[in-house]
TIVEX-327779 format. One line per 4 residues: number of its first residue (from 1); their letters; for each residue x, y, z of C-alpha. Coordinates in pm, whole numbers, padded with zeros to 5 digits. Example, Ala and Ser with C-alpha at 12.3 -4.5 7.8 and 13.67 -1.06 7.14 Angstrom:
! residues 2
1	AS	01230,-00450,00780  01367,-00106,00714
***
This chain:
! residues 314
1	MVEV	-00002,00056,-00008  00159,00345,-00099  00130,00591,00143  00070,00949,00001
5	VPTP	00268,01198,00178  00108,01558,00132  00376,01756,00027  00402,02143,00182
9	LRAA	00314,02351,-00098  -00051,02094,-00117  -00043,02177,00243  -00027,02535,00193
13	RVRR	-00303,02493,-00096  -00524,02381,00113  -00496,02624,00421  -00550,02903,00165
17	VWLR	-00886,02814,00106  -00967,03122,00273  -00788,03347,00043  -00938,03173,-00284
21	MFLT	-01294,03251,-00106  -01239,03624,-00068  -01088,03653,-00409  -01359,03521,-00569
25	GFTL	-01675,03637,-00387  -01443,04020,-00439  -01424,03964,-00778  -01813,03862,-00831
29	WAAA	-01930,04148,-00580  -01755,04367,-00787  -01886,04242,-01108  -02260,04255,-00957
33	VVIT	-02184,04651,-00835  -02055,04730,-01202  -02349,04529,-01400  -02607,04691,-01164
37	FVTG	-02485,05058,-01235  -02432,04993,-01590  -02817,04818,-01667  -02989,04950,-01378
41	NANL	-03129,04664,-01277  -03305,04654,-00931  -03334,04320,-00905  -02927,04249,-00862
45	IPTV	-02927,04459,-00557  -03010,04180,-00311  -02699,04014,-00497  -02508,04295,-00400
49	VLLG	-02637,04349,-00048  -02572,03963,00051  -02207,03925,-00119  -02096,04248,00029
53	SFLV	-02261,04162,00377  -02136,03816,00430  -01780,03818,00191  -01560,03963,00490
57	PVTF	-01742,03735,00807  -01748,03415,00588  -01371,03476,00507  -01275,03491,00860
61	VAWA	-01459,03208,00988  -01296,03028,00688  -00979,03136,00844  -01042,03026,01172
65	FERR	-01166,02697,01107  -00824,02597,00982  -00668,02693,01244  -00893,02460,01523
69	DTGE	-00803,02214,01770  -01028,01941,01804  -01195,01730,01495  -01555,01793,01686
73	ITAG	-01519,02114,01534  -01682,02028,01191  -01781,02260,00904  -02153,02187,00995
77	LIFS	-02099,02269,01310  -01915,02635,01211  -02209,02665,00938  -02463,02636,01216
81	TFVT	-02271,02834,01449  -02235,03108,01191  -02594,03107,01087  -02819,03014,01376
85	GGVL	-02637,03197,01624  -02621,03495,01409  -02991,03490,01306  -03055,03461,01702
89	GVLG	-02795,03691,01811  -02958,03952,01575  -03341,03862,01660  -03263,03879,02052
93	ASVL	-03059,04156,02069  -03354,04317,01843  -03614,04242,02072  -03438,04298,02420
97	ESFL	-03312,04667,02294  -03677,04781,02215  -03767,04724,02529  -03463,04780,02800
101	LHPS	-03294,05080,02640  -03399,05459,02647  -03204,05763,02461  -02965,05813,02741
105	PWLF	-02557,05893,02757  -02519,05558,02819  -02710,05385,02539  -02437,05231,02328
109	FGVG	-02305,05037,02673  -02657,04901,02700  -02623,04803,02375  -02289,04606,02434
113	LIEE	-02437,04487,02713  -02751,04327,02564  -02543,04187,02218  -02270,04035,02406
117	AVKL	-02491,03867,02596  -02740,03712,02310  -02451,03626,02146  -02300,03425,02446
121	GALM	-02653,03272,02476  -02634,03144,02093  -02281,03006,02128  -02364,02817,02484
125	LLTR	-02664,02662,02317  -02551,02535,01966  -02246,02380,02166  -02392,02254,02460
129	HLRT	-02295,01866,02332  -01951,01912,02235  -01721,01698,02478  -01406,01880,02399
133	RTLR	-01381,02226,02509  -01100,02371,02502  -01003,02771,02468  -00896,02760,02108
137	DGMI	-01189,02615,01984  -01420,02814,02200  -01274,03160,02024  -01335,02995,01653
141	LGAA	-01693,02881,01743  -01732,03243,01919  -01600,03388,01631  -01871,03226,01384
145	VGFG	-02123,03308,01583  -01990,03708,01573  -01919,03709,01270  -02255,03585,01137
149	FAAF	-02431,03869,01375  -02195,04076,01171  -02328,03976,00850  -02711,03967,00897
153	ESAG	-02658,04360,01090  -02446,04461,00766  -02702,04334,00533  -02991,04531,00707
157	YAFT	-02763,04848,00744  -02650,04839,00353  -03050,04756,00274  -03111,05064,00499
161	ALFS	-02840,05296,00338  -03026,05206,00008  -03272,05439,00039  -03195,05821,00023
165	VDGL	-03409,06133,-00002  -03373,06113,-00365  -03460,05757,-00402  -03283,05423,-00458
169	SLVQ	-02870,05502,-00365  -02655,05252,-00510  -02331,05444,-00378  -02473,05481,-00042
173	LVQT	-02482,05132,-00033  -02152,05032,-00193  -01973,05279,00041  -02162,05105,00350
177	ELLR	-02075,04761,00236  -01707,04861,00228  -01695,05057,00520  -01835,04748,00690
181	GLLA	-01612,04517,00523  -01322,04679,00674  -01409,04744,01023  -01569,04328,01038
185	PVGH	-01255,04180,01150  -01213,04396,01483  -01582,04400,01581  -01839,04135,01663
189	GLWT	-01641,03860,01539  -01338,03964,01775  -01571,04032,02079  -01750,03723,02083
193	AILG	-01416,03507,01974  -01197,03690,02320  -01606,03599,02522  -01607,03213,02368
197	GVLF	-01234,03143,02460  -01286,03213,02823  -01596,03082,02855  -01467,02722,02723
201	AASR	-01136,02730,02906  -01392,02763,03219  -01598,02494,03153  -01603,02111,03232
205	PEHF	-01734,01848,02878  -02094,01805,03086  -02129,02166,03154  -02070,02533,03069
209	RITA	-01907,02716,03389  -02016,03086,03442  -01716,03186,03635  -01584,03511,03747
213	KVVL	-01317,03523,03446  -01606,03465,03221  -01829,03751,03405  -01530,03994,03378
217	AYLG	-01440,03871,03016  -01848,03961,02933  -01809,04298,03093  -01479,04364,02919
221	VSIL	-01600,04288,02574  -01894,04488,02626  -01720,04770,02723  -01520,04775,02407
225	HGLW	-01831,04724,02246  -01990,05049,02369  -01697,05211,02336  -01698,05171,01933
229	DSMH	-02063,05235,01907  -02033,05580,02083  -01684,05691,01910  -01876,05902,01717
233	SIAL	-02029,06091,02001  -01739,06054,02228  -01527,06212,01947  -01793,06513,01886
237	YLTL	-01826,06620,02231  -01437,06606,02291  -01406,06822,01948  -01619,07106,02112
241	VLTE	-01427,07118,02463  -01111,07153,02239  -01223,07399,02012  -01341,07745,02090
245	GEQY	-01714,07784,02040  -01926,07696,01723  -02045,07853,01457  -02400,07842,01391
249	VATP	-02605,07839,01072  -02968,07935,01014  -03235,07702,00834  -03585,07645,00787
253	HGWL	-03574,07375,01044  -03348,07574,01308  -02977,07652,01381  -02749,07389,01322
257	VQPS	-02397,07378,01384  -02145,07502,01080  -01777,07361,01222  -01471,07460,01087
261	TEQV	-01231,07308,00873  -01009,07268,01233  -01308,07087,01382  -01387,06872,01142
265	NIFT	-00997,06758,01105  -01008,06758,01520  -01313,06516,01518  -01231,06290,01222
269	ALEW	-00846,06246,01402  -01038,06192,01766  -01295,05912,01622  -01044,05694,01369
273	GGLA	-00794,05733,01677  -01070,05579,01937  -01176,05312,01698  -00804,05224,01625
277	LVSV	-00766,05194,02019  -01019,05012,02081  -00930,04786,01779  -00560,04723,01924
281	VGIA	-00667,04629,02282  -00888,04371,02154  -00671,04226,01935  -00423,04224,02220
285	WLLV	-00635,04066,02448  -00721,03804,02169  -00363,03727,02103  -00291,03702,02476
289	LWRR	-00559,03414,02507  -00441,03294,02187  -00151,03195,02288  -00150,03118,02635
293	TPRP	-00237,02741,02574  -00044,02531,02367  -00233,02367,02031  -00236,01989,02109
297	VRVT	-00043,01773,01933  -00179,01561,01621  -00084,01224,01623  -00074,01078,01250
301	WATP	-00065,00694,01301  00106,00567,01021  -00039,00228,00803  00115,-00062,00899
305	RSPV	00330,-00234,00598  00279,-00607,00550  00560,-00828,00668  00790,-00923,00340
309	LPTL	00831,-01312,00347  01075,-01522,00200  01006,-01676,-00086  01099,-02036,-00141
313	GS	01454,-02116,-00297  01567,-01781,-00220
***
């Protein structure tokens, strides 16, 4: 029996499935955008929305799937946590936020607490039958739930951006998808990956354990989530504090602030600098968790060779 040993080149190709998925998906999305612009065919808009919203989340889940620890994380489980977990998270967050949240300076932190809780609940529900729970597998499955949430949420934002006062705006739709696609890796997937890893590390094969570390991780990612969502308001407040006065312009509906060039520059720097800082903190936290425990050694048993019997007359 001939034993086929995968070459380094073949192994590298296998591990780059995520890259081929991204390049193929991006090409199809770009083609859909161009053809929609050229033909004005509104029937293609759902294709643009779905491809643009799911491309980056699906790519990152495929990348994470290649780095799983145990064989219990199958493609079916990843698909289930991504789709079912994402939908459960979006629906649960929508219901809870509509009943529990009210306009206040702490609104976005309430959003963070609710959304991280429903994503954690969805993760626990979908992985309750796993017999082996490792920190890294928890991070991968948590990322799947988080990216699923991000994909469905982005589809909603893209669909909403399509409508403007002047009618349907494909430009606004594309801008929204590009921006959310660029920011997707440091959003829901990152936060739920951290929380999933801490949860799995603290749990046992027969049940989940909500320890002090899990509670602290939940509060930590919820604060990062709240800071991320409220960064626009924080940057606006700091800009008004750091600059002298405001310039007001009369409109038919009242008075509006007319920002100066200096204020625009300060606001932009503060908002993007704050988002970058929140991202760095989240990524650093993720890397510390990822490197905290070594990956289990995978042992591959060679196929036993048949003994060579001496022939007669030798």
